[in-house]
C-alpha positions as CSV (number, residue, x, y, z in Angstrom):
1,M,88.3,79.5,67.4
2,N,84.7,80.2,67.0
3,K,83.4,83.6,65.7
4,K,82.1,84.5,69.3
5,S,85.5,84.0,70.9
6,A,87.2,85.9,67.9
7,V,84.9,88.8,68.3
8,G,85.7,89.0,72.2
9,L,89.4,88.5,71.6
10,G,89.2,91.5,69.2
11,H,87.6,93.9,71.8
12,T,90.2,92.7,74.4
13,R,92.9,93.8,72.3
14,R,91.3,97.1,71.0
15,D,90.5,97.8,74.9
16,A,94.1,96.9,75.7
17,L,95.5,99.5,73.2
18,K,92.8,102.0,74.5
19,L,94.2,101.5,78.0
20,F,97.8,101.8,76.7
21,G,96.9,105.1,75.2
22,M,95.6,106.4,78.4
23,V,98.6,105.1,80.2
24,S,101.1,106.6,77.8
25,G,98.8,109.8,77.6
26,G,98.7,110.1,81.5
27,L,95.1,111.5,81.8
28,A,94.0,111.9,85.4
29,L,91.9,114.0,87.6
30,H,91.8,117.2,89.8
31,G,89.6,117.7,92.7
32,V,86.8,118.5,94.7
33,L,87.1,120.9,97.4
34,G,83.8,121.0,99.3
35,G,81.6,119.9,96.2
36,V,81.8,120.5,92.6
37,P,85.2,119.3,91.0
38,T,86.9,121.9,89.0
39,F,89.0,121.7,86.0
40,A,92.5,122.9,86.0
41,W,95.8,122.5,84.2
42,A,98.5,124.2,86.3
43,S,101.8,123.6,87.9
44,T,101.4,123.8,91.6
45,A,104.7,122.8,92.9
46,P,107.2,123.1,89.9
47,G,110.5,121.2,90.8
48,W,109.1,119.6,93.9
49,Q,111.2,116.5,95.0
50,A,111.2,114.1,97.8
51,S,113.9,116.1,99.4
52,D,111.3,119.0,99.8
53,M,109.2,116.9,102.3
54,P,109.2,118.6,105.6
55,S,110.5,116.8,108.8
56,L,108.2,113.8,109.5
57,I,109.4,112.8,112.9
58,G,106.8,111.9,115.1
59,K,104.3,111.2,112.2
60,R,103.0,107.7,111.7
61,M,102.1,106.5,108.4
62,L,100.6,103.3,106.7
63,V,101.4,102.6,102.9
64,T,99.4,99.7,101.2
65,G,101.6,97.9,98.8
66,G,104.7,99.0,100.3
67,S,106.7,96.1,99.3
68,S,107.7,97.2,95.8
69,G,107.3,99.7,93.0
70,M,106.0,103.1,94.1
71,G,104.8,102.0,97.4
72,F,108.3,101.0,98.3
73,E,109.7,104.3,97.1
74,D,106.9,105.9,99.4
75,A,108.3,104.1,102.4
76,L,111.6,104.8,101.8
77,A,111.2,108.6,101.4
78,L,108.9,108.9,104.4
79,S,111.4,106.9,106.4
80,R,114.2,109.2,105.4
81,A,112.1,112.1,106.4
82,G,111.7,110.7,110.0
83,A,108.3,109.0,109.9
84,Q,107.2,105.9,111.6
85,V,106.1,103.8,108.6
86,I,104.0,100.7,108.4
87,I,104.2,98.6,105.2
88,A,101.0,96.6,104.6
89,A,101.1,93.6,102.3
90,R,99.9,90.1,101.7
91,N,101.3,86.9,103.2
92,G,103.4,84.5,101.1
93,Q,105.7,86.0,98.3
94,R,104.5,89.7,98.8
95,G,105.1,89.2,102.6
96,V,108.6,88.0,101.9
97,E,109.1,91.1,99.7
98,S,107.9,93.3,102.4
99,I,110.6,92.0,104.9
100,E,113.2,92.3,102.3
101,S,112.0,95.8,101.6
102,I,112.4,96.8,105.2
103,E,115.9,95.5,105.2
104,R,116.6,97.4,102.0
105,I,115.2,100.7,103.5
106,R,117.1,100.2,106.9
107,A,120.4,99.7,104.7
108,Q,119.9,103.2,103.5
109,V,118.2,104.7,106.5
110,P,119.7,102.8,109.6
111,D,117.5,104.6,112.0
112,A,114.2,104.0,110.1
113,R,111.1,103.1,112.3
114,L,109.5,100.3,110.1
115,R,107.3,97.6,110.6
116,F,105.4,95.0,108.3
117,E,101.6,94.3,108.9
118,Q,99.6,91.5,107.1
119,L,97.1,92.7,104.8
120,D,95.2,91.2,101.9
121,L,92.9,93.9,100.5
122,A,90.9,91.0,98.7
123,D,89.8,89.7,101.9
124,L,87.6,92.0,104.2
125,S,88.5,89.8,107.3
126,S,92.1,90.6,106.7
127,V,91.2,94.5,106.3
128,R,89.2,94.2,109.4
129,S,92.0,92.2,111.4
130,L,94.5,95.0,110.6
131,A,92.3,97.8,111.3
132,Q,91.4,96.3,114.6
133,R,95.1,95.8,115.5
134,L,96.2,99.4,114.8
135,N,93.0,100.9,116.3
136,A,93.7,98.7,119.5
137,E,97.2,100.2,120.0
138,G,95.6,103.6,120.5
139,E,98.0,105.6,118.5
140,V,97.7,108.2,116.1
141,L,97.5,107.5,112.4
142,D,98.6,110.7,110.4
143,V,98.4,109.4,107.0
144,L,97.2,106.5,105.0
145,I,98.5,106.0,101.4
146,N,96.0,103.6,99.5
147,N,98.5,102.6,97.0
148,A,98.2,98.8,96.3
149,A,96.7,97.7,93.1
150,I,96.4,95.0,90.6
151,M,95.9,95.6,86.8
152,A,94.1,93.6,84.2
153,P,94.5,89.9,84.9
154,P,93.4,88.0,81.8
155,Q,91.0,85.9,83.6
156,R,88.2,87.1,85.9
157,G,89.2,86.2,89.5
158,V,86.9,86.4,92.5
159,S,87.9,87.6,95.9
160,R,87.4,85.7,99.1
161,D,84.3,87.9,99.5
162,G,82.9,87.0,96.0
163,F,83.9,90.3,94.5
164,E,85.5,90.7,91.0
165,M,89.3,90.8,92.0
166,Q,90.2,94.4,90.7
167,L,87.4,95.9,92.3
168,A,88.0,94.0,95.5
169,T,91.5,95.0,95.6
170,N,91.6,98.3,94.2
171,F,88.7,99.8,95.4
172,L,86.6,97.9,98.1
173,G,89.7,96.8,100.3
174,H,90.7,100.4,100.4
175,F,87.3,101.7,101.1
176,A,86.8,99.4,104.0
177,L,90.2,100.0,105.4
178,T,90.0,103.8,105.3
179,G,86.5,103.6,107.0
180,L,87.8,101.2,109.6
181,L,90.8,103.2,110.4
182,L,88.9,106.5,110.7
183,P,89.2,106.4,114.7
184,S,93.1,106.4,114.4
185,L,93.1,108.9,111.6
186,R,90.9,111.3,113.6
187,K,93.4,111.4,116.4
188,S,95.9,113.1,114.3
189,S,96.1,116.9,114.1
190,D,96.4,116.8,110.2
191,P,95.0,113.4,108.9
192,R,95.4,112.8,105.3
193,V,94.1,109.9,103.1
194,V,95.8,109.7,99.7
195,T,94.3,107.5,97.3
196,L,96.1,106.4,94.0
197,A,94.0,106.4,90.8
198,S,95.1,105.7,87.3
199,I,95.4,107.7,84.0
200,A,92.9,104.9,83.1
201,V,90.2,106.7,84.8
202,N,89.6,108.7,81.7
203,R,88.1,105.5,79.9
204,G,86.4,104.4,82.8
205,S,82.7,104.2,83.9
206,I,80.8,102.8,86.7
207,N,78.4,100.0,85.5
208,F,76.1,100.0,88.4
209,D,74.2,97.2,86.7
210,D,77.1,94.8,86.4
211,L,79.8,96.2,88.8
212,Q,81.3,92.7,89.3
213,S,81.7,92.1,85.5
214,Q,79.8,89.0,86.0
215,S,77.9,89.4,82.6
216,N,81.0,90.6,80.6
217,Y,84.5,90.5,82.1
218,N,86.8,92.6,80.0
219,P,90.2,93.0,82.0
220,Y,91.0,96.6,80.9
221,V,87.4,97.8,81.4
222,A,87.2,96.4,84.8
223,Y,90.5,98.0,85.7
224,A,89.4,101.4,84.6
225,Q,86.2,101.0,86.4
226,S,88.0,100.1,89.7
227,K,90.4,103.1,89.3
228,L,87.6,105.4,88.7
229,A,85.9,104.2,91.7
230,C,89.0,105.1,93.5
231,L,89.0,108.5,92.2
232,M,85.4,108.9,93.1
233,M,85.9,107.6,96.6
234,A,88.7,110.2,97.2
235,F,86.2,113.2,96.2
236,E,83.3,111.8,98.0
237,L,85.6,111.3,101.3
238,Q,86.5,114.9,100.9
239,R,82.9,115.9,100.8
240,R,82.0,113.7,103.7
241,S,84.8,114.9,105.9
242,L,83.8,118.5,105.4
243,A,80.1,117.8,106.0
244,N,80.7,115.9,109.2
245,D,83.7,117.8,110.4
246,W,86.1,114.8,110.4
247,G,89.0,117.1,109.5
248,I,90.5,114.5,107.0
249,R,92.2,116.0,104.0
250,S,91.4,113.5,101.1
251,V,93.7,113.8,98.1
252,A,94.2,111.8,95.0
253,A,97.3,111.4,93.0
254,H,98.5,109.5,89.7
255,P,102.2,108.8,88.8
256,G,101.9,109.4,85.0
257,V,103.7,106.5,83.5
258,A,106.1,104.8,85.8
259,V,108.0,101.5,85.4
260,T,106.8,99.3,88.0
261,E,105.7,95.6,88.4
262,L,102.2,96.2,87.5
263,V,102.2,95.0,84.0
264,E,104.1,92.0,84.6
265,R,101.7,90.9,87.6
266,G,98.8,91.8,85.4
267,P,98.4,91.3,81.7
268,G,102.0,89.8,81.7
269,L,105.2,90.7,79.8
270,E,104.2,88.7,76.8
271,S,100.8,90.4,76.3
272,E,100.2,92.9,73.6
273,F,99.7,95.6,76.1
274,A,103.2,95.0,77.5
275,Q,104.6,95.0,74.2
276,Q,103.3,98.6,73.4
277,W,104.3,99.5,77.0
278,A,107.8,98.4,76.4
279,K,108.3,100.6,73.3
280,D,108.6,103.8,75.3
281,R,109.8,102.2,78.7
282,D,113.0,104.2,78.7
283,V,111.3,107.6,78.7
284,Y,108.7,106.8,81.6
285,H,109.0,107.8,85.0
286,S,111.0,105.6,87.4
287,A,109.1,104.3,90.3
288,A,110.8,107.0,92.4
289,Q,109.6,109.8,90.2
290,G,106.2,108.3,89.9
291,A,105.8,108.2,93.7
292,L,106.4,112.1,94.0
293,S,102.8,113.0,93.6
294,S,101.5,110.6,96.2
295,L,104.5,111.9,98.6
296,F,103.4,115.5,97.9
297,A,99.8,114.7,98.5
298,A,100.8,112.9,101.8
299,T,103.3,115.5,103.2
300,A,103.3,118.9,101.5
301,A,101.4,121.8,103.4
302,E,100.1,123.3,100.1
303,A,98.5,119.8,99.2
304,E,94.8,120.5,99.2
305,G,92.0,118.0,100.1
306,G,89.9,117.4,97.2
307,R,92.7,117.9,94.7
308,Y,94.2,115.4,92.3
309,Y,98.0,115.8,91.7
310,G,100.2,114.3,88.9
311,P,102.8,115.0,86.1
312,T,102.2,118.1,84.1
313,G,104.5,117.5,81.1
314,E,103.3,116.2,77.6
315,E,100.0,114.6,78.0
316,E,100.7,114.3,81.6
317,K,103.1,111.3,80.9
318,R,105.8,112.7,83.1
319,G,107.2,116.1,84.1
320,P,106.8,118.5,87.1
321,L,104.3,118.0,89.5
322,G,101.0,119.9,89.1
323,L,97.4,119.7,89.2
324,A,95.9,117.1,86.8
325,K,92.9,117.1,84.7
326,V,89.5,115.6,86.0
327,P,87.6,113.1,83.8
328,E,84.0,113.9,83.4
329,A,82.8,110.7,84.8
330,A,84.4,111.7,88.3
331,T,82.5,114.9,88.4
332,D,79.1,113.7,89.3
333,A,78.4,114.0,93.1
334,D,75.0,111.9,92.8
335,D,77.1,109.1,91.2
336,G,79.7,109.4,93.9
337,A,77.2,109.1,96.7
338,R,75.6,106.2,95.0
339,L,78.8,104.4,94.7
340,W,79.7,105.1,98.3
341,S,76.4,103.5,99.4
342,V,77.0,100.5,97.2
343,A,80.4,100.2,98.7
344,E,78.9,100.3,102.2
345,R,76.5,97.6,101.5
346,L,79.2,95.3,99.8
347,T,81.7,95.8,102.7
348,S,79.3,96.3,105.7
349,V,81.7,99.4,106.6
350,R,80.0,102.7,107.4
351,Y,82.0,105.7,108.3
352,G,81.6,108.0,111.3
């Protein structure tokens, strides 16, 4: 190994351990209600569980990445409460998983109203196709949960549209989907968009000069940037909803540390990150526990637009639901507006 490669590998390992510290530390954000984000550390719904959700009969909801992990738990809990749930996932193996997930949910909720829709967030033509199908149905969409994500693939991948894969999947695809589904969302009496961020946002920054990580790809830095972008999107959407009278409640959530397939499908179970992560695996949240923050954001009457919800236990790793801390990088409204403009240009999707 040459000196340059060795230095790069050293940086990657350090970044992986930093990200592990963020994941195990559960750092996250709390919101923007009409403008400037506020900082808070408070329990807003102590003891809240999925069983506390109101009846969702007559509600129509879409969950991206609903075939496994927390997305599956979202779909299961929403179905139990009576909602009509659309699980959106890719073709191929993930599509198969989605069909199997529907069967698993129906085994527990026989009268569940479920359907699968093809969606590849890393392909804007797929995003447009799904939005066109749903809007053409003319039905209300009450809740969109932007849940799907990939984390830290070792090699830089590129989406069909030429974007760095994590930015494309985690942020740009959801940005486009939300904007394109605005007509269906605005038909609801209480439309909500719930966007999943990550505790990694505390180490994140938006590199406007190299947003696609073309000059220097670091999987963990790129992941933190993509999730910070999701967070900033949630804030900016709330600002624009208020300014334009869209009526949309934009809420962000983080799960703390939950045991899902994200590590296996990202860095890999043999990676140093995974080995560190595995040491405390038994004390992390289950996927069902991790889903509570997004379920609260999507259904609770007291969930506020512009807020960020997550666990409030030690270092926000786990514990009862509450308001989470906001990273300073997410508080700049000018950066939020700039990122929004960049996303509009890259996706050719404009809201309103």
